[in-house]
BAKOL-818987 format. One line per field, with one value per residue: residue number from 0; chain; x negated, y, z of N, C-alpha, C in turn. Coordinates in pm, 1 decimal. Each point is the difference from the previous one (the first is absolute). Layout:
<atoms>
n: NUM:...
chain: A:...
n.x: X:...
n.y: Y:...
n.z: Z:...
ca.x: X:...
ca.y: Y:...
ca.z: Z:...
c.x: X:...
c.y: Y:...
c.z: Z:...
</atoms>
This chain:
<atoms>
n: 0:1:2:3:4:5:6:7:8:9:10:11:12:13:14:15:16:17:18:19:20:21:22:23:24:25:26:27:28:29:30:31:32:33:34:35:36:37:38:39:40:41:42:43:44:45:46:47:48:49:50:51:52:53:54:55:56:57:58:59:60:61:62:63:64:65:66:67:68:69:70:71:72:73:74:75:76:77:78:79:80:81:82:83:84:85:86:87:88:89:90:91:92:93:94:95:96:97:98:99:100:101:102:103:104:105:106:107:108:109:110:111:112:113:114:115:116:117:118:119:120:121:122:123:124:125:126:127:128:129:130:131:132:133:134:135:136:137:138:139:140:141:142:143:144:145:146:147:148:149:150:151:152:153:154:155:156:157:158:159:160:161:162:163:164:165:166:167:168:169:170:171:172:173:174:175:176:177:178:179:180:181:182:183:184:185:186:187:188:189:190:191:192:193:194:195:196:197:198:199:200:201:202:203:204:205:206:207:208:209:210:211:212:213:214:215:216:217:218:219:220:221:222:223:224:225:226:227:228:229:230:231:232:233:234:235:236:237:238:239:240:241:242:243:244:245:246:247:248:249:250:251:252:253:254:255:256:257:258:259:260:261:262:263:264:265:266:267:268:269:270:271:272:273:274:275:276:277:278:279:280:281:282:283:284:285:286:287:288:289:290:291:292:293:294:295
chain: A:A:A:A:A:A:A:A:A:A:A:A:A:A:A:A:A:A:A:A:A:A:A:A:A:A:A:A:A:A:A:A:A:A:A:A:A:A:A:A:A:A:A:A:A:A:A:A:A:A:A:A:A:A:A:A:A:A:A:A:A:A:A:A:A:A:A:A:A:A:A:A:A:A:A:A:A:A:A:A:A:A:A:A:A:A:A:A:A:A:A:A:A:A:A:A:A:A:A:A:A:A:A:A:A:A:A:A:A:A:A:A:A:A:A:A:A:A:A:A:A:A:A:A:A:A:A:A:A:A:A:A:A:A:A:A:A:A:A:A:A:A:A:A:A:A:A:A:A:A:A:A:A:A:A:A:A:A:A:A:A:A:A:A:A:A:A:A:A:A:A:A:A:A:A:A:A:A:A:A:A:A:A:A:A:A:A:A:A:A:A:A:A:A:A:A:A:A:A:A:A:A:A:A:A:A:A:A:A:A:A:A:A:A:A:A:A:A:A:A:A:A:A:A:A:A:A:A:A:A:A:A:A:A:A:A:A:A:A:A:A:A:A:A:A:A:A:A:A:A:A:A:A:A:A:A:A:A:A:A:A:A:A:A:A:A:A:A:A:A:A:A:A:A:A:A:A:A:A:A:A:A:A:A:A:A:A:A:A:A:A:A:A:A:A:A
n.x: -7450.8:112.3:40.4:127.0:59.0:117.8:29.4:89.3:113.7:70.8:100.5:54.7:50.8:-39.6:61.0:-121.7:90.3:-99.8:-21.2:22.1:60.6:9.4:6.7:-15.7:-122.9:-70.9:-94.9:-98.0:-90.3:-12.4:-65.3:-94.3:-52.5:-104.0:-15.8:-67.7:63.5:-36.6:127.8:-14.5:112.2:16.0:66.9:0.3:71.3:61.1:17.3:55.8:-58.8:-56.9:-73.0:-114.0:-25.8:-66.5:55.6:12.7:42.6:91.7:22.7:9.5:76.0:64.3:-10.3:30.7:-38.7:120.5:59.7:-19.2:-38.3:-51.0:-52.7:64.6:107.0:-64.5:-63.1:121.7:38.3:-112.1:4.8:117.7:-28.3:-98.3:82.2:97.3:-98.9:-36.3:124.8:29.3:-113.0:60.7:97.0:25.8:119.2:57.9:115.5:-56.0:-35.3:127.8:-4.5:94.6:123.5:17.6:92.9:131.6:42.2:46.8:86.1:-19.8:108.7:-54.0:98.1:-38.9:115.8:-98.2:105.4:-14.0:103.4:80.2:-96.7:-20.6:126.8:29.3:-111.7:26.2:128.5:-28.8:-89.5:87.5:95.2:-101.7:16.0:-9.8:-95.1:-51.0:79.9:-79.6:65.3:-15.0:-36.4:79.1:-41.7:121.7:-90.0:60.5:72.7:55.4:-107.2:-78.6:100.7:19.6:-125.8:-6.3:104.9:-62.4:-112.1:97.7:-25.7:-14.4:-126.7:10.0:-59.7:-61.3:-14.0:-62.2:-110.3:3.7:134.2:-18.3:49.0:-96.0:78.6:-15.9:-62.6:120.1:45.3:99.9:-120.1:0.4:112.8:-89.8:-89.5:-82.8:-61.2:-9.3:-45.2:-23.5:-121.6:51.5:-127.3:-34.7:-87.5:11.8:119.3:-10.3:-83.0:-9.9:32.2:-78.6:-96.7:30.8:-1.2:-103.4:-42.0:52.6:-43.4:102.0:23.1:-62.1:-119.1:15.5:-124.7:-15.9:38.4:40.2:12.2:-128.7:-32.3:-104.6:-56.9:78.8:-25.1:-118.5:-2.5:77.2:-68.4:-116.7:59.8:23.8:-40.1:-11.7:106.0:7.1:-74.8:39.9:-56.5:-57.2:-52.5:89.0:60.6:-52.2:-1.0:95.4:-9.5:-130.5:6.8:101.6:-84.3:-99.3:82.3:28.6:-130.1:-29.7:98.4:-54.7:-123.3:62.3:43.7:-46.3:131.1:-30.1:7.0:-0.8:-61.1:80.3:-36.2:117.4:-82.6:-72.5:25.4:-83.1:52.8:123.5:-64.2:-69.3:106.9:63.1:-120.3:-19.1:127.6:-79.4:-66.0:-35.8:-56.9:46.9:58.6:5.4:119.5:-66.2:-44.2:41.4:90.1:63.9:-117.9:73.6:11.2:-128.0
n.y: 841.9:23.0:-119.0:23.5:-99.6:44.8:-97.7:-14.6:5.6:12.4:9.4:-84.4:93.7:-78.1:-123.5:-45.6:-29.3:-78.8:-41.1:-101.5:110.9:7.4:138.5:-13.7:-27.5:104.3:-96.7:68.9:62.9:108.3:40.0:45.0:66.9:22.6:114.3:29.3:107.5:-81.8:-29.9:-119.4:-31.9:-116.9:-94.2:-100.7:-74.1:-65.7:-74.1:-71.4:-93.1:124.0:3.7:-60.5:127.5:-0.2:56.7:-126.6:-43.8:106.8:-18.1:-120.9:27.5:84.5:-96.3:-65.1:-79.9:65.8:-106.5:83.6:-116.2:-0.6:115.1:8.5:-24.6:-76.5:-43.7:-8.1:-46.4:-64.6:-40.0:-14.9:-46.2:-75.1:-37.2:-17.6:-57.6:-64.6:-18.8:-22.1:-68.1:-40.1:16.2:-127.2:1.5:-103.0:62.0:120.2:-65.2:-44.7:127.3:-1.1:29.0:111.4:-27.2:13.5:-111.1:-29.4:-21.1:-136.4:-72.1:-85.8:-69.1:-41.0:-46.7:-85.6:-40.7:135.0:-47.1:6.5:-57.5:-87.6:-9.8:-21.7:-75.4:-63.4:-6.6:-47.7:-79.0:-33.7:-7.8:-60.5:-26.9:-136.9:12.1:-102.7:-105.0:-60.7:-101.7:-51.8:-94.2:-106.8:-127.3:16.3:89.4:8.9:-71.6:-71.4:-3.0:-34.9:-84.1:-39.7:5.0:-65.5:-77.1:-14.5:-20.6:23.2:114.4:-90.3:35.8:-119.2:-58.8:-115.2:-57.5:-103.5:77.2:-34.5:18.8:28.4:-107.7:-23.0:79.3:45.3:86.5:41.2:-36.2:-16.5:-15.0:-29.9:-45.8:4.1:-6.1:-99.8:79.8:-98.1:-122.0:23.8:-50.4:-42.5:-26.3:-111.5:52.5:-128.8:51.2:-90.0:81.5:-117.6:-35.9:95.3:-29.3:-132.4:38.1:66.7:-102.3:-55.4:99.3:76.7:-54.1:116.1:-61.8:-5.1:44.5:-69.0:-104.2:-18.3:135.4:-41.0:34.2:72.5:-111.0:-7.5:126.8:-15.3:-111.7:62.0:110.0:-60.5:-65.6:131.5:-6.4:125.0:78.6:-46.7:81.2:-61.6:119.1:-87.3:114.1:-33.4:-32.7:120.8:-9.4:87.3:126.1:-18.1:-125.6:52.2:100.1:-81.3:-60.7:118.4:32.9:-120.4:15.2:121.8:-44.1:-91.7:119.2:-15.7:-14.1:103.6:-75.4:105.7:-86.6:-18.9:5.6:69.8:91.1:49.1:120.7:-61.8:-120.7:50.9:84.0:-106.9:-83.4:98.6:9.6:-131.4:6.1:97.4:-121.0:34.0:-115.3:63.6:-82.6:-101.0:16.1:61.1:-119.1:122.0:-72.3:108.8:16.0:105.8:-44.5:-37.2
n.z: 1656.6:73.7:42.0:6.9:60.9:-30.8:74.2:-97.1:58.2:-111.6:84.0:-96.5:-69.9:-90.0:-25.0:-34.3:-92.8:-35.5:-122.5:82.3:41.6:130.6:-7.8:138.2:14.5:0.7:-2.1:46.0:-73.9:80.3:-113.8:82.2:-91.7:73.3:-44.7:108.4:-40.5:-95.5:-11.2:-46.6:-67.3:38.6:-64.7:84.8:-78.0:99.5:-105.2:94.9:-77.2:16.5:108.8:-24.3:-30.2:113.9:105.3:40.1:-125.3:-0.3:131.1:-21.7:-110.2:72.1:80.2:-119.2:-99.4:-14.1:-44.7:-100.3:-57.0:121.1:16.1:-115.4:73.7:70.7:-105.5:-64.2:120.8:6.3:-123.2:21.2:127.6:-56.2:-94.7:92.0:74.0:-106.5:-35.9:126.1:2.4:-108.4:93.9:-18.2:-70.9:61.0:-43.1:33.3:112.6:-19.5:-20.2:103.7:-41.7:61.6:93.9:-19.7:57.9:-116.4:91.7:2.7:23.9:86.1:-52.3:126.7:-55.5:-24.3:-84.7:15.6:-65.2:99.2:79.6:-110.4:-21.7:121.0:26.0:-110.7:27.8:121.3:-48.0:-93.4:104.2:54.0:-126.3:39.8:-96.8:66.4:-20.9:84.4:-53.1:124.4:-96.3:-27.2:-20.3:-75.9:-2.5:-114.4:-87.3:100.7:78.1:-103.4:-38.6:132.0:2.8:-114.0:49.3:109.2:-70.8:-80.9:57.8:102.3:-23.9:-40.1:102.6:-30.4:125.8:-65.5:17.0:-126.8:19.8:-123.9:-52.7:-84.8:-70.4:125.7:-59.2:47.4:-123.4:86.9:39.5:-131.5:58.5:102.4:-94.4:35.7:79.3:93.1:-26.6:132.1:-33.0:-112.7:-33.8:63.5:78.1:40.2:-48.1:-93.3:-52.9:-57.8:126.6:51.3:-88.6:24.2:126.0:-20.1:-73.4:108.9:80.2:12.4:119.9:14.3:-9.1:129.8:37.3:111.1:70.6:-119.3:17.3:9.3:-126.1:-36.0:38.1:106.4:25.0:-25.0:64.1:96.7:-22.5:3.3:106.7:0.1:129.2:-30.2:44.6:136.0:84.0:109.0:27.3:84.1:31.3:89.0:-107.4:-23.9:131.9:-20.4:23.8:17.3:41.7:81.9:0.5:16.0:82.3:51.9:-17.4:53.1:93.6:14.9:0.5:71.5:19.2:126.3:21.6:78.5:114.3:77.5:82.8:101.3:139.6:0.5:-60.5:97.1:48.9:83.6:-9.1:28.0:82.2:26.2:-2.2:63.5:60.2:5.2:44.5:32.7:-27.0:-121.7:23.1:115.9:-88.0:96.2:57.5:93.3:35.8:35.5:65.0:61.6:71.0:13.4:-127.5:24.0
ca.x: 141.9:52.9:116.4:88.1:110.9:113.1:98.0:133.3:112.4:117.2:122.2:63.6:142.3:79.9:-74.2:-48.2:17.4:-39.9:-25.3:-115.5:-23.8:84.2:-81.1:78.7:-102.0:-122.3:-130.8:-97.8:-116.1:-40.9:-148.0:-47.6:-144.4:-25.6:-142.1:10.7:143.6:87.7:40.1:80.3:96.7:51.8:93.5:18.8:132.5:11.3:132.2:2.3:67.7:-46.4:-146.3:-47.7:-72.5:69.2:-68.7:-126.3:-99.6:-51.8:-90.8:-129.8:-65.7:-49.6:-117.0:-109.5:-13.1:111.5:12.6:119.8:102.5:71.2:64.1:7.3:74.5:-91.1:-101.8:60.6:25.1:-122.5:-42.6:94.2:-41.0:-126.5:31.7:64.7:-93.9:-92.1:78.8:13.9:-132.8:-24.7:106.8:85.3:97.9:-27.6:41.6:-99.7:-118.7:26.8:19.5:143.0:53.1:72.0:135.7:93.9:8.3:138.6:0.8:111.8:22.1:3.3:100.4:-42.9:102.0:20.5:103.3:108.1:62.9:59.3:-105.6:-79.6:74.8:15.5:-124.4:-40.8:75.8:-51.7:-127.7:21.7:53.5:-116.9:-80.8:-97.0:29.9:3.2:22.2:-54.4:70.8:-64.1:92.6:-57.5:96.5:126.0:33.0:-51.8:96.3:112.8:-33.6:-44.6:118.6:70.2:-69.3:15.5:129.2:2.9:-94.2:-10.9:-109.6:-120.9:-97.7:-18.6:-104.1:10.9:-135.3:31.7:-110.2:-52.1:81.7:58.3:-93.2:21.1:118.2:107.6:62.2:124.6:-4.0:87.8:-70.9:-17.3:130.4:-3.6:-69.8:-109.3:-126.7:-90.1:16.7:-132.4:-54.0:101.7:-57.5:-108.3:-118.4:-95.7:59.2:-77.0:39.1:85.3:138.0:46.5:16.9:117.5:124.3:5.3:53.3:132.3:87.1:-22.9:-34.2:-146.3:-43.6:-104.3:-78.0:-42.6:-96.8:-94.7:-111.9:-80.2:-124.2:-21.0:-3.1:140.4:66.6:-33.5:41.2:139.1:25.7:-42.3:92.6:133.8:78.1:80.7:23.1:-10.9:-74.5:7.6:-127.7:-8.9:-150.1:-41.9:-20.0:-117.2:-117.0:-29.0:55.2:-86.6:29.8:130.9:-12.6:-53.2:105.8:86.8:-56.0:20.8:136.9:32.1:-66.2:69.0:140.1:88.3:72.9:-47.6:79.8:-70.6:80.8:-50.7:-5.6:60.3:-97.7:39.5:-26.8:-148.8:-29.0:76.8:-61.8:-103.0:56.9:61.0:-113.0:-20.8:111.9:-6.9:-67.3:89.1:49.8:112.7:117.9:118.9:10.4:-82.3:68.6:-52.9:95.2:-54.7:-34.9:95.4:102.5:-28.4
ca.y: -21.4:-95.3:-60.2:-57.8:-77.1:-0.4:-104.8:57.9:-87.9:85.6:-66.5:70.2:43.0:-117.6:-106.3:8.7:-132.5:-29.6:-137.1:-55.5:60.3:88.1:75.4:78.9:91.3:7.2:20.3:60.6:69.7:122.8:10.1:132.4:19.7:140.6:59.1:136.9:33.2:-40.3:-141.3:-59.9:-95.3:-106.9:-85.7:-141.1:-48.1:-146.7:-38.7:-146.4:-52.8:69.6:-19.6:-86.8:88.7:33.7:96.0:-65.1:-18.7:131.7:44.6:-76.4:48.1:134.4:-13.9:-70.3:41.1:-73.5:-41.2:66.9:-86.4:-72.6:107.7:126.4:108.2:46.3:79.6:121.5:86.2:65.2:82.7:117.7:92.6:62.6:95.9:112.8:80.1:58.4:107.4:108.1:66.0:66.7:99.4:-51.9:-96.8:-138.2:-7.1:62.0:-84.5:-114.1:51.8:20.0:129.9:4.8:25.4:-96.4:-125.5:-42.8:-123.0:-92.6:-72.9:-145.2:-59.0:-138.4:-70.7:-119.7:-89.6:82.1:72.5:124.5:87.6:52.2:104.1:118.0:75.8:65.5:130.2:101.5:50.6:89.2:133.0:71.4:65.3:-86.4:4.3:-133.4:-105.5:-135.1:-103.4:-128.2:-101.8:-139.3:-96.3:0.7:145.9:79.2:74.9:56.8:125.6:101.1:47.7:80.6:129.4:77.5:61.3:107.8:104.4:-16.8:82.3:-6.6:-92.0:-123.4:-101.1:-112.3:-56.1:-142.2:-46.5:-130.1:-102.8:-87.3:-93.1:23.2:-46.9:21.4:140.6:1.4:95.0:107.3:112.1:100.3:82.7:89.8:120.1:35.2:69.5:-110.7:-110.1:-7.2:-125.2:-103.4:-126.3:6.0:65.6:-98.1:-44.0:31.6:119.3:-35.7:-7.2:141.4:43.8:-65.3:64.9:130.6:-23.5:-54.3:100.4:141.7:75.7:2.8:-89.2:68.3:-87.7:58.5:-85.0:-64.2:86.2:18.0:85.0:31.3:-109.8:-52.1:102.5:-8.7:-129.2:7.4:85.0:-71.2:-107.1:58.3:-57.8:95.5:130.4:90.9:-53.7:76.6:19.7:20.4:7.0:-98.3:-136.5:15.8:32.3:147.5:94.3:15.0:-103.7:19.2:98.0:-77.7:-75.5:89.6:39.3:-125.4:-5.2:103.4:-30.7:-113.9:33.2:-55.0:94.6:-31.8:38.2:0.3:-73.9:4.4:-125.3:28.4:73.8:122.3:116.4:8.0:-76.7:49.5:119.5:-40.3:-50.9:111.2:70.7:-87.3:1.6:119.7:-25.6:20.4:-129.1:-56.6:53.9:-26.4:52.4:-84.7:-75.0:59.8:58.0:73.3:-94.7:6.9:-94.8:-124.5
ca.z: -20.1:83.7:-50.0:99.1:-48.5:98.6:-34.5:26.6:-30.4:-10.1:-37.6:-119.5:23.2:-44.3:-55.5:-133.3:-51.8:-134.3:-28.7:73.3:136.7:72.8:89.7:88.3:48.6:-91.5:62.0:-82.0:59.4:-49.3:1.4:-2.4:-11.9:37.6:-17.3:59.0:41.9:-109.1:0.5:-112.2:55.5:-82.6:70.9:-42.4:28.2:-1.0:-45.7:-13.9:-113.2:-117.9:-4.0:115.1:94.7:122.8:80.2:55.2:-102.5:-37.3:99.5:-25.9:-123.2:26.1:82.1:-66.6:-135.3:-57.4:-143.2:-51.7:-51.7:113.3:90.1:-76.8:70.5:99.8:-70.8:-44.9:112.9:38.0:-110.0:-2.5:102.1:-37.1:-108.3:56.6:67.8:-105.2:-65.5:91.8:11.3:-126.0:-18.2:-106.0:39.8:-52.6:-131.3:-74.2:8.2:-96.6:-141.1:-28.5:27.0:120.0:-25.5:47.5:-70.0:-19.9:83.7:0.8:128.3:-5.5:84.6:24.1:78.8:-75.4:41.6:59.1:-108.9:47.5:51.5:-113.9:-69.0:95.7:9.5:-128.7:-14.9:99.8:-43.8:-112.3:47.0:63.7:-106.8:-67.5:-138.9:-54.3:96.5:-32.5:78.9:16.7:-42.8:-0.8:-60.1:65.9:33.8:-102.4:-82.8:70.3:71.3:-96.2:-71.3:93.4:23.8:-124.3:-6.9:98.3:-35.1:-142.4:-64.1:73.4:-59.2:74.6:-33.1:76.9:39.3:44.9:85.5:-43.1:49.1:-109.6:-79.1:-142.7:-53.0:94.5:-10.9:-75.3:-111.7:25.9:64.9:-97.4:-12.7:103.8:-39.8:95.1:-43.6:-10.3:96.5:56.9:52.9:2.7:36.8:93.0:-52.3:-65.7:-131.1:-124.2:-73.7:-111.0:39.8:6.2:-137.4:-60.5:52.5:-66.6:-139.8:12.3:58.8:-38.3:123.9:21.5:105.6:87.0:90.4:122.4:62.5:-97.4:-38.9:123.1:-26.2:-148.3:-89.2:-20.3:-74.3:-140.9:-58.2:-12.4:-115.6:-121.5:-22.2:-23.0:107.4:75.2:-52.6:112.1:109.2:123.7:44.3:146.9:30.2:101.2:-62.0:-83.1:83.8:10.0:-100.5:-110.2:-91.9:-43.4:-108.7:-118.1:-47.8:-63.9:-130.4:-84.1:-39.6:-91.8:-130.0:-52.2:-28.5:105.5:89.6:140.5:118.9:123.3:95.9:142.5:73.1:130.6:84.8:70.6:-86.7:-25.1:-116.8:-110.7:-54.8:-91.5:-115.3:-67.6:-71.1:-109.6:-94.8:-80.5:-124.8:-114.1:-54.0:73.1:-77.0:73.1:133.7:95.7:106.9:118.5:86.8:113.6:101.1:111.9:-31.3:59.2
c.x: 47.2:138.5:84.7:111.9:105.6:102.8:142.8:101.5:130.7:127.5:73.5:141.3:101.6:-80.6:-44.4:6.2:-39.5:-41.5:-122.1:-27.7:107.4:-84.6:91.9:-88.8:-125.6:-123.6:-95.5:-115.1:-16.8:-150.3:-32.7:-154.0:-27.6:-146.8:11.4:134.7:99.0:33.2:69.0:80.2:34.6:92.5:3.0:136.7:4.4:148.5:-0.6:82.6:-47.6:-148.8:-42.8:-78.8:89.7:-82.3:-134.1:-110.0:-53.5:-99.7:-132.4:-73.8:-64.7:-128.8:-128.0:-23.7:105.6:-17.7:127.1:105.1:72.6:77.0:12.0:71.6:-85.7:-106.8:56.6:26.9:-123.4:-46.6:90.7:-38.4:-125.2:23.3:62.7:-88.1:-89.0:77.6:10.6:-129.0:-29.9:102.4:106.0:111.9:-30.0:31.5:-111.2:-124.7:14.4:9.3:138.0:36.2:72.9:144.4:89.4:-2.4:142.8:10.6:128.2:-0.1:2.6:112.7:-24.6:101.1:35.5:103.8:124.4:58.3:55.7:-104.8:-91.1:70.6:9.0:-132.6:-44.5:74.7:-50.9:-135.2:17.4:53.0:-107.1:-90.1:-101.0:45.2:1.1:28.4:-58.6:52.5:-82.3:92.7:-82.1:103.6:120.8:42.8:-57.8:101.2:109.3:-38.9:-38.9:121.5:72.4:-64.3:13.0:139.8:15.5:-81.3:-24.4:-118.6:-136.4:-97.1:-15.7:-114.1:29.5:-133.7:35.4:-109.1:-49.2:86.2:64.5:-106.7:24.5:135.5:119.7:67.4:119.9:-8.4:95.8:-67.4:-16.1:118.4:-4.0:-60.5:-105.8:-118.4:-98.6:33.1:-142.6:-26.2:103.9:-60.7:-112.6:-132.0:-96.5:48.8:-91.0:53.0:92.5:139.7:65.9:21.2:117.7:130.3:11.1:63.9:144.9:102.6:-30.2:-42.6:-156.7:-39.4:-121.6:-79.1:-40.7:-111.2:-95.3:-119.6:-72.4:-121.6:-16.9:-1.9:145.5:83.3:-34.3:52.1:149.4:39.4:-31.9:93.6:140.1:95.1:89.2:13.0:-34.0:-85.5:23.6:-133.1:-3.7:-149.9:-43.8:-32.7:-126.7:-124.2:-32.2:39.5:-91.8:21.4:138.6:5.7:-48.1:109.5:105.6:-44.0:12.3:141.2:48.6:-53.3:67.8:146.0:103.7:64.5:-43.3:91.1:-89.6:86.3:-65.4:26.2:62.8:-88.2:73.4:-41.8:-152.0:-27.8:80.1:-62.9:-116.0:56.9:65.5:-102.3:-30.5:105.9:3.0:-82.4:93.1:68.8:120.9:126.9:126.5:-1.6:-83.3:89.2:-53.6:102.8:-69.9:-23.3:100.5:125.4:-18.8:-16.4
c.y: -110.2:-55.1:-63.2:-69.2:-6.9:-100.5:60.9:-110.2:85.5:-78.6:77.0:37.3:-111.9:-102.3:27.2:-142.6:-7.7:-146.3:-44.2:58.3:96.6:75.8:90.0:106.6:-10.1:25.5:65.6:55.1:135.1:22.9:150.1:0.0:155.0:32.5:148.1:10.9:-27.1:-144.4:-37.7:-116.6:-105.7:-91.9:-137.3:-43.9:-151.8:-27.7:-154.5:-41.6:70.4:-24.6:-86.0:80.3:31.5:105.3:-62.2:-15.6:132.3:51.4:-71.5:48.1:138.6:-7.2:-57.2:57.8:-71.4:-31.1:65.6:-89.3:-77.7:97.6:124.6:107.7:49.7:87.6:136.0:100.7:74.6:91.7:116.7:108.4:65.9:103.8:124.4:91.6:74.6:118.6:120.4:78.7:83.7:110.8:-36.9:-77.0:-139.6:-17.3:57.0:-88.5:-116.2:47.9:28.5:146.3:0.8:28.7:-116.7:-123.3:-48.9:-141.3:-83.7:-72.4:-147.3:-54.8:-144.1:-65.3:-123.7:-79.6:75.8:89.9:132.6:98.6:59.8:119.2:122.6:74.6:60.6:130.8:107.7:50.4:100.0:136.6:72.2:69.1:-83.2:-12.8:-137.4:-96.3:-134.1:-100.4:-123.7:-112.2:-132.1:-93.8:-2.4:133.9:94.6:73.9:61.9:133.9:115.4:58.3:87.3:135.5:85.8:66.4:109.6:124.3:-0.1:79.4:2.9:-94.8:-122.4:-84.2:-119.3:-60.9:-138.0:-53.5:-143.2:-117.3:-96.7:-84.4:35.1:-66.5:24.8:141.7:-2.8:102.0:117.6:123.9:110.6:90.9:108.1:134.0:45.5:74.1:-110.2:-111.0:-32.1:-144.0:-113.3:-133.0:7.3:53.7:-96.9:-48.8:43.2:120.4:-31.0:-9.3:137.0:51.9:-54.6:64.7:135.9:-11.3:-38.2:97.8:139.7:87.5:-3.0:-80.8:77.5:-112.5:73.3:-93.7:-69.9:82.1:40.4:82.8:14.3:-134.1:-56.1:109.1:-12.9:-129.4:6.4:81.4:-82.4:-113.2:43.6:-59.1:98.9:128.7:107.2:-71.2:91.3:6.3:36.5:4.3:-96.9:-132.5:3.9:37.8:141.5:87.3:18.4:-109.0:13.6:104.2:-68.8:-84.0:82.3:27.9:-123.4:-4.7:104.4:-34.3:-117.2:23.9:-66.3:103.9:-26.8:59.5:7.1:-58.2:-2.9:-135.7:22.1:81.9:108.1:121.7:7.7:-81.7:53.2:126.1:-42.2:-51.1:110.6:85.4:-75.0:13.3:128.4:-7.5:-8.1:-125.0:-53.2:62.1:-30.9:58.3:-92.5:-71.2:53.9:67.4:64.4:-103.5:-1.2:-96.9:-127.3:6.8
c.z: 90.9:-52.2:111.8:-65.7:107.9:-41.0:38.7:-28.0:12.7:-29.8:-114.9:40.9:-36.8:-56.5:-145.6:-56.0:-139.0:-11.0:83.7:128.5:42.0:100.0:88.2:71.5:-77.8:76.1:-98.7:70.5:-63.0:28.7:5.5:-10.6:24.9:-22.8:48.6:53.5:-106.6:-5.3:-127.8:48.2:-108.8:76.5:-63.2:37.7:-8.4:-45.4:-19.2:-122.7:-131.6:-13.1:123.2:102.6:122.8:77.8:44.9:-104.3:-44.3:98.5:-11.4:-115.2:25.1:86.1:-64.7:-134.5:-80.5:-148.8:-54.8:-54.5:106.1:86.1:-70.5:77.5:121.1:-54.5:-40.1:110.4:33.3:-111.2:-18.4:100.0:-39.0:-118.5:48.5:71.8:-97.8:-60.1:93.6:16.5:-126.4:-17.9:-102.8:63.5:-47.5:-148.4:-94.9:-3.5:-98.4:-144.0:-38.7:32.6:137.0:-26.6:51.1:-87.8:-9.3:59.5:-26.2:128.1:-33.1:90.1:12.4:94.3:-74.0:62.6:63.0:-109.0:48.5:48.3:-108.7:-68.6:89.8:11.6:-128.2:-13.3:101.1:-42.6:-117.2:50.4:72.6:-100.2:-69.6:-141.7:-64.3:115.0:-59.2:96.8:4.5:-36.8:15.2:-56.4:86.5:58.2:-93.1:-84.5:77.0:74.7:-97.4:-74.3:95.7:25.4:-129.8:-10.9:101.0:-35.2:-154.5:-66.0:68.4:-55.5:104.7:-44.6:98.0:30.6:54.5:91.7:-36.7:40.1:-102.8:-57.0:-148.6:-54.5:84.8:-13.5:-81.2:-112.2:21.3:64.3:-101.0:-7.9:108.4:-39.4:99.7:-58.6:-22.4:103.3:44.0:58.6:-2.9:35.1:105.2:-55.3:-73.7:-132.4:-114.6:-69.1:-116.5:33.9:10.1:-144.1:-63.3:57.7:-63.7:-135.3:3.7:49.1:-63.3:118.9:13.0:119.1:71.7:77.2:121.9:54.4:-94.2:-35.6:124.0:-14.8:-149.3:-85.3:-31.0:-77.3:-155.8:-61.3:-19.5:-125.4:-131.2:-33.4:-30.9:98.7:72.2:-77.8:105.0:102.7:121.5:72.2:142.6:34.5:113.6:-63.4:-87.1:68.4:1.6:-114.8:-124.6:-106.7:-53.1:-107.4:-127.1:-65.4:-67.3:-133.7:-102.8:-54.1:-98.1:-139.9:-62.1:-31.6:96.3:83.8:142.6:103.3:116.9:105.6:138.8:60.7:142.2:96.4:84.3:-103.5:-37.5:-135.6:-120.6:-64.3:-98.4:-126.2:-77.3:-77.6:-124.5:-105.9:-83.9:-120.7:-110.9:-50.4:62.8:-61.7:65.4:138.0:94.6:100.8:132.2:83.1:108.7:113.0:114.3:-29.8:79.2:152.6
</atoms>
């Protein structure tokens, strides 16, 4: 079996603005593993501000023996390509290889225009008109109730969620957020925050609390559930060092009664296809955060 890594850099159609980072072009690596005349594909995505992993660290990881807790996204890219290859050699789709059903995935769109009220409302309305069934708004201190209320007025019947990317400190979340009627508030506090703070927020708000960056693998998934720190977890296979561990995490979440969301990382269609296959597992009760790659 041979392996190749292709470095790519893709200019985005518009700025991606979220708490802590602005992305205007996206670097990454497309991985191909080949056996005979069959190839499997995976993708690594570099997002400054979200992860410390870069194209350079990923390439170094792929050339050596990577530590999954240091380079999970790089490991996930290689493992996804290997799993894709194995599925093709067995005559299966990637979804079938994961134990999921084939079919379409109900998708939502992420609107990342932090600080831009008009842009947030306009893009939310545009994405809804395109057929996306959920809108998730990037928020942060000082940019929360006003944009969420404005989007709610513009789209009264559209399911809405909010993602803070860990930008609030405990005690900073405005109570008025309960008036919006959100599906969930994702990652309100930084990932290093004690589970007790998330649990306290859950007890104080009616809005379901979601986690993203705080959950990095089966141990943190189990402890978050045990601590009653969340109602929802956004599942990104790149953060879990690959699809196999991501399936294990899906099963832990289902057993723990947690609502699951399949999420992406600004991938091209290569990476999106893998996450879409994962999103066909039965525990994903919310619309996936998987806009079409041509949006970017």
